C-alpha positions in Angstrom: -38.0 0.5 31.7 -38.6 -2.6 30.6 -36.8 -4.1 27.7 -38.8 -3.1 24.9 -38.5 0.8 25.6 -35.1 0.1 26.6 -33.7 -1.0 23.0 -36.5 2.1 21.6 -35.0 4.0 23.4 -31.1 2.9 22.7 -32.1 2.6 19.5 -34.0 6.6 19.2 -30.4 7.5 20.6 -28.5 6.1 18.4 -30.2 7.2 15.2 -29.7 11.0 16.9 -26.7 10.5 17.5 -25.3 9.2 13.5 -27.8 12.7 12.8 -25.8 14.6 14.8 -21.9 13.4 13.8 -23.7 13.3 10.2 -24.6 16.7 10.8 -21.8 17.6 12.1 -19.5 16.6 8.8 -22.1 18.5 6.7 -20.8 22.4 8.9 -17.1 21.5 8.9 -17.3 20.4 5.4 -19.5 23.6 3.7 -16.8 25.7 6.4 -13.7 24.6 4.6 -15.6 24.9 0.8 -16.5 28.4 1.5 -12.6 29.0 3.1 -11.4 27.4 0.4 -13.6 29.7 -2.3 -12.2 33.1 -0.4 -8.9 31.3 -1.1 -9.3 31.7 -4.8 -10.9 34.8 -4.9 -8.2 36.1 -3.0 -5.5 34.7 -5.3 -7.0 35.9 -8.5 -7.8 39.4 -7.4 -4.2 39.2 -7.0 -3.6 38.9 -10.8 -3.0 41.9 -12.3 -5.4 41.9 -15.3 -2.9 41.4 -18.1 -2.3 37.5 -15.4 -4.2 34.6 -16.1 -4.8 32.5 -13.5 -5.5 27.7 -14.9 -7.0 26.3 -11.9 -7.4 22.5 -11.8 -9.6 21.5 -8.7 -10.7 18.7 -8.0 -12.5 17.0 -5.0 -14.8 13.8 -3.6 -12.6 14.4 -1.5 -9.4 14.1 -3.7 -7.9 17.1 -2.3 -6.0 18.0 -5.0 -5.6 22.2 -6.2 -3.5 23.2 -8.5 -3.1 26.9 -9.1 -1.6 28.0 -11.9 -0.8 32.2 -12.4 0.8 33.4 -15.6 1.4 36.8 -15.8 2.8 39.6 -18.5 5.9 41.6 -17.9 5.5 44.8 -16.8 8.1 47.4 -18.4 10.7 48.7 -14.9 9.4 46.1 -12.7 12.0 44.0 -11.6 11.5 39.9 -12.8 13.1 38.6 -9.5 10.5 39.7 -7.7 
């Protein structure tokens, strides 16, 4: 293999590896976002109809998620629960 071919092959391999790494990272991030969405749906479904959910979501790899759940007390329900 002459030096020119070796340089071209090395360059192509490097670009393919870079694209593969980016694709893997994108798949991982999409999966993480799907799990986060499922979690948020589960949280909001557990709040009764008179309840209120406030979400303070910041991403862009800042990773802040603030959830504030308030609900009206149900008569006869233990206040400590």
